[in-house]
N, C-alpha and C positions, 0 to 999 in steps of 0.2 A: 610535923609537929600535930597540925592542922586537919592533917585523916584520918590521921590516930581519934581523935580525937574524935570528930565525924565518925567513926566507922562504928567508936566506942558507943559514943547515942544513939547510933540505929543497930547495936546488940542487941543497948537497957530494951529500946524499942519496941524488938521486935521478942525478947523475949517473957517480957513485958503481957504482948496480946499472945503471945501461943502459952501466955500463964492461966491469963481470962481467958482464953476459945477454952479450957478442959473445967470451967467453971460451970458449963455450958446444962447441967441439972439443976439449973438455981433459977430456968427462965422455966416462968408457969406456960401450961398448953392447956389448949382448952379440948377438951372430949368430945370430941366428933362424931358419931352412926353416920356409916358409909356401908350403902347396898337396899339392897330389897332386907325391911323388919318384918318378920312373918312370926306369929303364935300357931302353937298346937292347934288350937280352935279352930282358924282359918281352914288351918295346913286340912285339917277335919270334915272340912268341907268338899274335896275331889269328891270327884268318882271315878272308873273307868271307866273308856268310850264320851270324856266331855271334847267338847270344841275349845279347838284352842280361845273362844274367845270367852268362853265359860269361864275356863284360867282366869285366865287376865280380870275380871268381874271380879272375882273368888281372890285373889290373890295380886292385881294389879302386874303391869309389863317387867318383868327383866330388865335390872340396868343395862346390861351388858349383852351385846347377843349375838351367839357363837358363828362369824359371818362360814362357813365351813362346816357344819351342820344345824338346819333346819328345823332339823326335827327333836335335840336338846334342848330346854331352857334351863338356866343356874339363875335362885334365886342367893347371890350372897350376902351376905351379913357379916360386918365385924364392927367392932366400939374396942378401943386403950383407950381404961382405964389406970392410966399412968404408967407407968415403961413397964410394970413386966403381966400389968394385965390381965388381957385382953383378950375378947370375947368374939369368935365363930362359928356362926353355924352356914351350912349348909342346903339347898335341896334343888337335887335335879328330878328335872320329871323330862321325858318318852314322847312321842311322839308318834306316833306312824298311823298311816298315811289321816293323815288332820285328825286323832282321837286321841284319846291322852289315854298311855298303856302297862308305864310303870312310874313314882315317882322312888328316890333315895335320897340316902341324907344324911343330915341331925337332924330330923325330923320322922316324929313316929308313922308308920304305915296306917291309916288312918281305918278300923275298924271293920267301913263300910263301903270300901275298898275300891273291891269288888264289885259292886251291885250296882250296875247303872242307875241312869237317875231316869225317869217314866219320860214317853220322847213326846 
């Protein structure tokens, strides 16, 4: 008889805790931006044949660098507002012979991108 009461008590506690776990949407979560935040005005400063140092000066260093492909840099930014409204932006920069060759992603290519900087 005593073991039935103990089992019933543990069952009620487990049921209560699992029910409370379903209420996790009530918990406030802080919106934390992650990655490299870039604006289109920053991307507008990029030109073909820029060196890696010049790109770092304009955009900063990418947060995550690919260990297997040193010629591709990815600038990724995500910001989760609430549960459904996630902002995600990415800029992919490709180098050849230590010079900027192409860029792609969620940003518009600069109008003067194909005009190299004066040396």
